[in-house]
C-alpha positions, 0 to 999 in steps of 0.5 A: 521390261527393264532388260528390254528397254536397255536392249531395245535399240539392239533388238530393233537393229537385229530385226531390221538386219534379219529383214534385210537378209530375208528377201521378202520383196513381193512376188506373184504369190507367197509360195515357198521358194527354193532353199537358201540357207542364209536367206531361210535363216534370216526368214526364221529370225523375222518370225522369231523376233516378234514371237519372242517379244510379243508381250513386251512389244504390246507394252512398249511398241505403238500398235501401228508399228506392231502391224508393220512387223507382223505383216513382215512376219506373215510374209516370212512365214508364208515364204517358208511354208510355216503355217503355225507361224503364219497363224500366230502372226495373223492373230497378232495382226488382229490384236494390233488392229483391235488396239487401234479400235478397228474391230472389223479389220481384226475379225478378218485376221482372226477368221484366217487364224481359225482356219489355219489352226483347225487345219494344223490341229493347233487347239491352243491357237484355235482357242485363242482365235475364238476368244479374240473373235469374241472380243471383237464382236463384243466391241461391235455390240454383237454380245450374244455372238461374243458369248458363243465364241468365248464359251467355245474357247473356254471348253478348249482351254479346259480340255488342254489344261491351259490355265492362262487361257481359261482365265482369259476366257472367264474374263471375256465372258464376264465382259460380255455379260457386263455389256448385257447388264448382268453385273453380278454374273460378270463378277462371278466370272471375274472372281474366277479369273482373278484367282487364276491370274494371281496363282500364275503371278500374271500382273498384267492380267491381274490389273485388267481383271481388277479394272473389270471388277471395278466396272461391275461394282460401279454398275451395281451402284457402288462407286466407292468400291469401284474406285478401290479396284480402279486404284489398284489397277492403276498401280499395277498398270504404272508398275509394268508400263501398261499404258492401255490399262493405265488409260482404262483405269484413269477413265474408269476413275473418272466415271466413278467420281462422276457417279459420286457427283464430282464432275470436275474431278471426273474431267481431270481423270478423263483428260489424263485418259485422253492424253494416254489414249492419244499416246498409244493410238487407242481410238476407242479410248480417245472417244470414251474420254471425250464423250465422258468429259462432254457429259460432265461439262453438260452437267456443269452447265458448260454447253459449248465445251460439252458440244465440242467434245461430243462432236470430236467423240462422235467422229471417232466412234463413227470412224471405228464403227463403235455401236455407241455412235448412235447414242452419241449422235442422238444426244448431240442432236438434242444438245444442238437443238437446245442451243 
């Protein structure tokens, strides 16, 4: 990350130069064109830059900007007739839209990836697409469908010996079972995932699974144990500059303190979560921070601030089609009726 930060201006200039020489202007179709060595080399670089920096860009580049670079990558891949690169770019486009809370748009891209990976026999890519489809459907509240996708992905990861993919699939299954209220089952999956990410030295993955363990223990009523996990997650997130995980950890710490009856402390964490979510364009994170703060203000007997934040949260949830919108709308109607 430090090396990337130091070289970022040079990297962005290099990518822009490759785009300029790649001749990516729209035509009637994106069919491969006659060969030109310089142009084709530039197109190959347009594909290579986002792939080489994928995890770094996730941590350092706003999702909206990642979308632009990935759309450029898709065009270059199609013009070169490189189906594998096209599939990778489409998958990462889906991830960027998911990061903005646009689950349905993400699904459109993941389904295209699934077609391509099956067409070219890319089992690892197929497993990734299935896992991403599961996450998107989980975000939309289609939990049973999400579990089906994650189970298919897990079979592939184990079949090809992809330990990192196996850990992600286990964590995703834990998330889906957590949504269904099966906290103990979720913890079983998370603990398997945690062993794998620690074996791999994957700090990003470790932070995420620690946060999930915190949520599961909170669901079992153990708020203090949840705080321990979320504090460990926060340390890792800040260490590696993972703003999304940092926001999640802050929000979850707010929830845990709210469960302990400290609404003021909880609001402090929600406000920090909101600031972080706004910084990275995480609409779902913004909605969660606003809604949870609204609940805390309601408990403190401050109805006007509770209403203000609840209305803002509802607008976001409706925009991204989050299933929680219905519950927020019903609560908001009750609060408004109470005056």
